[in-house]
N, C-alpha and C positions, 0 to 999 in steps of 0.2 A: 729433421724430417720425420722422425719416428712418431712423435706425438700426433701430428696432424693425421697421419695414416691410421693409427690406432683410433682416433675419434671416428674416422669414416667408417670403420668396420662395424660400429654399433648400428648404423643404418644401411648396411651395404644391401641387404635384401630388398629394401624399399626403393633404393635408387641406384647408385654407382657402386659397382663391385670393385673391391680392393684387389689389386694384382701387383705382386712384388717383382715385376720384371718389365723388360721393354717390349714394345709392340713389335710383333713379327713383321718381317718385310712383306709388303704387299705390292701387287702389280697395278700400276695405275693404267686403266684402259682409256683409249682416246675418245673424248666426248663426241668427236665427228662421226663415230661409228653408230651413233643412234639415229641417223637417217636410215630410212628403210632400205636403201640400196646398199648400205654398208654393213648390214647385220652379219654378213659372212666374216667379219673381222673378229667376231665373238666365237668362242668355243661353247656351243650350246650344251646345257646340262643333259646328261643320259637319262632317259625316262625309264625308270623301273617302278612299276605299280607298288605303292606302299602297302604295308599289311593293313587289313581292315581295322578300322578305328571304331570300336563300338561306343555309342553314346553312353554317357554316365548316367545310368538310370536313376541313381540316387539324388542327382542335382535337379533343381527346379529350373524353369525357363523364365521365370518373372524377373524383369528389369523394369526400369522406369520408362514410360512412354517418352519422356524427355531425354532419355538416353538414346532410344532407338531413333527418335526424330530430334535432330539437333541442327542448330542454325550454324552454317559455316560458309566457306567460299569454294568456288570450283578450282580445277575441274574434276577432282577425284577425292572421295572420302578416305579411300584406303592409301592413296598415293600423295595426297595433298594435306588433308585434315589430320589423319592419324600421324604422319611423321612430323607435323608441326607440333602436335601434343607431345609426342615422344621426346622430341628435343627439349621442350619446355620442362617436362618431367625430369630429364636427366639433369639439367642445369639447376633445377630446384632442389634436387637431391644432394648436391654438393655442400658439405658443411663449411662453416666459416674458416676453421683453421686450414682446411686444404685449399680453399679458393684463392688464398693469398699467395700461393706458390704456383698457381696455374700460368703457364707462359704460351702454350700453343694447344691446338686442338685438331684432331683428325675425325673424319666421318667417312664411313664406307657403307654403301648401298648394295643390297644383296637381292638376287632372285628378280621377281617381277618389278621391284622398286628400281632395279638397275636397267632392266630390259626396256622399260617405257618411262624411265624417270624424268627425262627432259620434257617430253610431250605432255606427261602429267604434272610437270613443274614441282616434283619432288625436291630437288636440291633447293629451290627457291623457298618451299615452304619449311624445309629444315633449318634454313638460315634465319627465318623469321621466328621459328620456335626457339632457336638458341637465343635469340634476342629478347624472348619473354612474351612475344605476341601470342594471341589466342585466336583460333579460327572464327569464333563469334564476333569478336570485336575488332579484328585487324581491318585496316582500311583497304576498301576494294581498290584494286590496281596496284597495291603495294608489292605484290608478287613479281610483276613485270620489271621492277626497278632494283630489287635487292641484290641480284646476282652482279650487276653492274657496279653497284655501291660498294660491295665487299671486295670485288675483284680489283677495283681501282685503288684501295688502300692496303690490301693484303692483311687486313685485321678484321675482327668481329667483336662487337660489344655484347658479351654474355649478359643475359637477364638472370641474375641469381636472387636467391631469397633476401640476401643482405644488401642488394643493390645491383650495380653493374660492374664489369670489368672488362677492358679490351685485351684481347689475346691474339697471337698470330694466327692467320688462316689463309693459306694460298689455295685458291680454287683449283689450280692445276695439279698441285702436289698433295694437298691434304683431303681432297674429295676424291674417293676412288669408287670404281663400279665393278661388280662381280655377278656375272650371270648365274653362277652356281649358288642356290640359295643356301641359307643357314638351316640346320635340321629341323628347327621347330615350326617354321612357317615360310611361305614363298615370299613374304613381304617383311624382309629384315633390314634393320639398320643399326650399326655399331658406332658408339661415340666413344672417344678416348681422349683424355686431357694429360699433358705433360708438363714437367717443370722446365727451367731454363736449361738444365743439363741434358734434357731429353729422356728423363726417366719418367715412366709411366706412373701417374698418380691415381687414376680410376678409370674404369671402363664399364660399359654395360651394353647389351644387346636388346633391342625392342622390336616387337612385331605388330604391324598394323593388320588387324584381323577382319577388317571390312567395317563400313559404317562409321569410320572414325575411332573404333575401339582399339585400345593399345594394351598390349601385355608384354611382360618380360618373364624370365624363367621363374621368378618367385611368385608370379600372380596368374599363371595360366589357368588355374582352377576357377578363377573369378574374373572373367574377361572384362566385366565393366568396372573393375576396381579403379583403373587408371583413367577413366574416361571423363568425368567432371572433376575429380578430386586429385589434384597434383600430389597432395600428401595423403596417403591411403588411410592414415589414422582418422581423417575427417569423414570417411566414407561410412554409410549406414551398415549395420551388421549384415544384413541380407546381401549387401554388395561385396562385403569382405568374404562371405562364405555362403555359397549357393546351395548348401546343404542344410540351411537354417530351417528349423521345423515351424509351421505355422502357428500363429497365436489364434486364440479363440475368435471365431467370426464375430463381428459386431452385431448387436441386437437389431439395429435398423436394417441390416442386410438380410437377416434370416426371416423377418417378419413378411408376411404375404402382402399382396397388393391392397387388400382391404383391411389390413390390421391397423390399429391405432397404437403408435408408440409414443410415450412421453418424450417430448423435446428435451435433449440434454445439451449442455455446452460442447461446442465443437472440441473433440479430443485433440491432443497434441500429436503430431507424427511420432510413431513408435519406432520407426526404422525397419519393422518386420511386416511385410504384407500379410493379410490373413489367408489369401487364396494362392497358394504357391503351386500352381499347375505345371506339370512337366510335358504333357502331351495334349493332343486335341481331344482325346477321349476323356481325360481328366478335367479339362476345361469345360466341357459339356456337362460332366457330372456335377461340377460346382454350380453351373447354371441351373441345373434341375433341382439339386438338393437345397439350394438357397433361394430359388425363385429369382434369379437375376439374368439380365441379358449379358452377352459378352462385354459390351461396353460398361455395364454397371460393375461387373467383376473387376475389370481393369481400374475403374474409378475408385472402388473401395480399395484396391491395392495401392493406388497412388496416394491415398490418405495417409498411408505409412510414411510417405516421404514429404508431403507438403499439405497445406490447408485447401479447403474447397476453393477460396478465392484465388489461391496460387495456381490450382489446377486450371480453373477457368481462364485465368489470364495467361497462363502458359500455353494452353491450346489455341486461345485466340492470337497470341503472337506468332505461333507456328503458321497459323492459317494466313495471317497478315503477310508474313514473309513469303509464303508460297504464292499468294495472290499478287503480291508486288513483283514477284519474279516473273510471273505471266505478263503483267502489264509492262514490265521493263522489256521483255523479249518482244512483244508485238509493236511496241513504240520505238524501238531502236532505229537509229539513223545510220549506224555503221553497216556498210555494204558486205564486209567480209569479216569472218571469224579470224582470230589471231592464229599464227602458225604457218608453216609453209605450204600447207595444202590449198590455200586460198579458197576455202569453202564459203559459198554465199549464204547470207543469212536469208531464211525463207519465211520465218514467222510474220514479219511485217506485211510481206506480199500476201501470204495466206489470209491474214486478218482483213486486208483490204478487199481481197476476193470475196470474203463473206458479206462485204458490204454493210451489213448491220451487225456490229460486233457486240461483245459482252462488256464493253467500256464505253463511255461517251465517245462520240465520233472523234477520230483523231484529226487535228487540224490539218487541212489540206487533203485529206484522203478522198473526200467526195469528188473534189475537182479532178483529181488524179485519175480516179476510176472513170469519171465521165468523159475524160479526154481519150480513154482507152476504148470506150464503147462507141464505136464510129457508125454503128448501123450499116455496115456493108452488107450487101445482098448475099455474098458468098458466104459470110460468116454467120448468117441467120440473125443479123442485128446484134451480134456479140462481138468478141474481140477480133480485131484485124491484125494478124500476124505480120511483123515487119519482114519476116523471112518468107520466100515463096514456098507455098505449101506442096507437098509431094502429092501427085495424083492429077487425073485428067478431068476436066469439066465436061467433056463431050463423051464420057464413057457410059455405057448402059448401066453400070453400077454407080450411082451418083455419089459424089463426095459428101461425107457428113460434116456439117458445120461444127466448128470448134466451139465449145461451151464454156461459159465461166461461172454460170450459176451452179451452186452445189448440187451434186447428185444425191448424196446422202449427207444433209446438213450436219447431223449429229456426229458422224464420223470426222468431217471436216473441222468441226469445232474441237473435237477431242485432239486431232492431229495438230491443229494450229497451236493449242494451249501446251501440249506436251513438247513440241518442238521449241516453242518460245523458251520454256524453262531450261531446256538442255542447251540452247544457244546461249543463254545467260551463263549456265554452268560452264560451258566450253570457253568462254572468254573471262573466266575467273570471277564471275559475279557472285552475289549473295544468293545462297540457295539453302534448302533444308535437305538433310540426308533422309531419303524416303525409300527403302532404308539405306541407300547409298547415293552419292552424287552421280554416278553413272546412270542410275535409274531414277533420278530425281524428278522426272517429268510425269510419270505414270500416275502417281497419287494426286498431285495438284491438278492435273488435267481432269481426272474423273470427279474429284470433289468439286472443282469449279462447275463442271457440267451438272452435277447433282444440285448445287445451291442455285444455279441459274435457271434450270429448266424442269427440275423434278421437285425440289423441296418446298414445302409450305411453312417450314420452321427452320431457317437456316442455322441459327445458333445451336439448336438441338442436333441438327444433322451433322454439323461440323464436328461436334464432340462425339457424337455416335460413330462417325466414320473414322476419325482418327484414333479413338480408343480401340475400336474393333480391329482396325488394320494393325494396330501395334501389337495386339495380342497375337495375331497371326505371324507377324515379323518375329515376335520373340520365340515362337515354336521353331521357326526356321533357323534362328540363330543358335538355339540349343541343339536341335536334332540334325541340322545339316550345315549350312554355311550361308553367309551373306557377302562373301569375298569372292570376287571374279578371279583372283589369283588362286583360289582353292577350287571353284566350281564353274569358271567361265561365266558368261552373261547370264546363264540359267540361275545363278546365285544372286543376280542383281535385277535386271529386268524381269526375269521369271518370278523371283520372290516379290517384286513390287506389283506384278500383275496379280499374283494370288492375294496379296494384301488388299489392293484396290477392289478386287472382285468381292471379297468379303465385306469391305466397307460399303459398297454399293448395295449388296443384298441387305445389309443392315438397315440402310437408310430407306429401303423398300418395305421394311416391317418384317423381314424374314426371321424365322426361328433360328436358334443356334445351330441346329443340324444342317439347315439350308445354307447358313452363312459359310460354315466350314466346308460344305460341298461346293460352293462357288469358289472358295479358296483352292480347293483341290483341282477343280477344272482349270483354274488359272495357272497353276504350276504344271499340271500334267501335260500341257501342250507347249510347255517351254524346256521340258527336260532335254539336256544335251546341248543347249544353245551355248555356242562358243563365244569367247571373248577375243576379237582379233582386230584392234584398232589400227587403222592405217597410221604409219609414222609415230605411233605411240601417242597420238592425240585423241582426246575423248570427243570425237566428231564423226567419223565415218567407221562403222555403221551405227555408232552409239545413238545419234540423234534420232534417226529414223526408228530405231528399235523401240524407243520410248513411245512413239507415236502408235506403233503396232501393238505394244503392250497395253496401252490405254484402251484400244478398241477391243483387243481380246478380254480384257477385264470386264467390260460391259456385257460382252456375249456370254462370258462365263457366268456372271450373275443372272443373266436371263435364263440360261439353260438350267441353273440350279433352282431358280424360282419355279420353273416349269416342272421340275422333277420332285418337288416337295421333300428333298432331303434323302431320298432313297438313293443308294449308291452301291456300286460294286468295289470301287476303290475309295478307301478313307483318305483323309488328309494325312493321318500318321503314316499310312502306306506310302503316299506320294512323297512325304518328307524324307522317309528312309530311302526311297528310290533316288531322290535328289542327292542324298549323301553318298551313296554308293556309286552313282553316276559320276559325281564330282571326283571320287577317289580313282575311277578308272580312266577319266579323261586325261589325255596326254597334256604334259606341261605346256607344249607349244600353243595350245588353245586356251590357256588360262592367263590372259592379260600379259603376254610377252611379246606380242607382235612377231612371233616366229613362224606362224602359219596361218592358213585360212586367207581371208581377203588381205591380210596385212602383207602377204608375200605374193599372191596371184595378181593383185592390182599393181601395175607399174606406173605409178604416178610420181614423176620427178618433183621434188620439193623445190619451190621457187626460192627459199631461203632455208638454212639449216634448221632442222627441228630441235637441235640442241643449242 
């Protein structure tokens, strides 16, 4: 046994830590306690405000757009996508000499991952990650089956670098839940493997820090290190070290709009972006000094990671996935979302109510609508309600007929599209983190509205929108958080609203100062927004909040355009306020379902949420 353990130590910092002792005894918490009405069975963590965490001013904010926007599955980027990646990272880090001795496995979920884990399908995603599945390619619907499959046999087939290996895993005994978070982050998961004698072979703790990003103790200074690259040695230098100094800006970027630059062969990706901005003010300075829009700055940075064709194809794929998600949401025939709350899907009905949709007419929709438009005198020729209306016909204050035609069509389109995406997300469908799954509807809804009703050049505006929005998301990720477990829904729908507001303004031709002012307005009016999902499910109030976030984003862009970039509060100020607000917010309001709507609303679950 000595030789395999020594071989593990060489790669311990990148993956599984070596520990020469048995796993301490843990308390297995009953899974039925994850129903809303049973949360009293847990001992809630004591809330003590942490010391102020000052942002690392030496570190830049730049990551890839395709790290911030990534394709995965619902319902949660931090509770589903991140844990799946963490599990795969752990198994892939185990070296061959050690894997031959693995007999059993234990998994413990900590903090927010435990508090809402079943509703967010965290254990399901962990099991799939241990099997070697990836969020972008895993089959939709697989989440719903994996727990039953593993539970039936008491074993799991680990996906290793060298192949696969079946090991013992009892869901009741080997999967444990702990409301007290690990010190580094509220979203913690620990993996441990043992030999047949029960001796611990290796263990590691990982933290899902929002948007699908995963870190462990050795990589906390470079959060994006373990995002795409299971082996950190494959990551570009700027992803391994966010203190990397910028390389000289390319000539094409410095040249003015009227300058003539000799065409050169497309350079190979260098791995180091030229414009390593860290704040909104430094981003504007790059735009001014190099005569670039925000979208162009991000494009030039992306060239450090991939070619022009790869960037175009990647952005197109992101938008196709977002657009397809909207389509799937409005055409769904399932009446209810999964889970015990029995939430009705509303996107198909909202789409039919708009009558003239943003896709070709759904088969049968017109006939269904026409059957409802009965022309009743009381309803003013509109919908005749099946239920008796409240009110008197013979009263001096006459009853108002119920309308079905949209009052503000733009708002109704935005709401329909945002709700469609988040209903797909809530059902475990394919979505794009934007910047998270819980906030996945805001950006697709607003971008769809831009392309359908505003844009005269959709290809240009899709790239402009996504690249601009990603720059704003990067600033929040560095300066505050995009994790609801750290900052409540402010960090998800609030940040998405800010990103979308900037993207809309950019597609309206706004200057960089105006774009960032739109982003500031977007977050300013979401500060302090709590995360309090009912039953631990990403449904109530998450889905409606995306609808409101999309409407706020449009309003923020309009206000910024009217103001011309003049502001009292800068985006950097607002991001700092977001950070300090997140630190002061009680943990009960940070994706734990321990307060707010999650406890004041007494909705009996028709089936166990766990």
